[in-house]
N, C-alpha and C positions, 0 to 999 in steps of 0.2 A: 553826240556830234550832230550839228545841223545838217539837214538834207537840203539839197538844191536841185532845181530842175533847170537844165540849160538846153538851148537850141544850137545846133552846129550847122555850118554850111556843108554842102555835099563833100567838097574836098577835105574839110577837117574831119568829117565823119568817116570818110574812107581811110584817112591817115590813122585815126584812132583805131579803127577796125584792124588795120594792118599791124599796128603795134601790139594790140591785145590778142586778137584771134589767130592771126597768121604767124607773126614772129614770136609771140609769147614773151615779149619784153616786159609786159605788165600783166598782172593777174586779172585786172578789172579796169573798166573805164575810169572808175573813181581813182584808182591808184595812179593811172596815167595823168589824169587831170591834176591831181594833187601834186605830183612830181613836177609837172610843168609850172604850176603856180609857185612852188618852192624855188624853182630855178629862176623864175622871173623876179621874185622878191630878192633873191640873192644878187641878181644882176643890178637891180635898183640900188641895193646897198653898196655894191662895188662902185657903181657910177657916182653915187652921192659922195662916197669916201674919196674917190679920185678928184672930184670937183673941189671938195673941201681941202684936200691936200694941195691941189694946184693953186687955190686962192690963198692958202695959208703959208705957202713957202715950200721949202724943201723937206724931204723926209728920207730916212734911210731904208724905209720899207719898200720891198719890191711889190709888184702887182700880186704875186703869189702870197706874200706875207699879208697883204691887205685882205685878200680873198679868204685866207685861212682864219684871220681874225674875225671877219664878218660871219663866217660859218660857225665859229666857236660862240659868238654872241647869239646867233640864231638858235643853236642847240641849247644854250643856257636859257633862252626865252621859250623853249619848247616848240620852236618853229621848224625844226628839222628832225 
């Protein structure tokens, strides 16, 4: 797995510390950052699919159906 070095603003650093050290929502900074990136990628996929659907006409899928389909595709591709 590639290693990255990033710089955070003070508010972002404090938020990350809160989530990892204080609340224990994540076990490490890396876990938190990877989760945020996965969520951002998922949202990009959802937005793209909604735009595609809007431009292509009607669909029977709900937003939840579209989201579930995108998550399934991401799992298949090893992104989740």
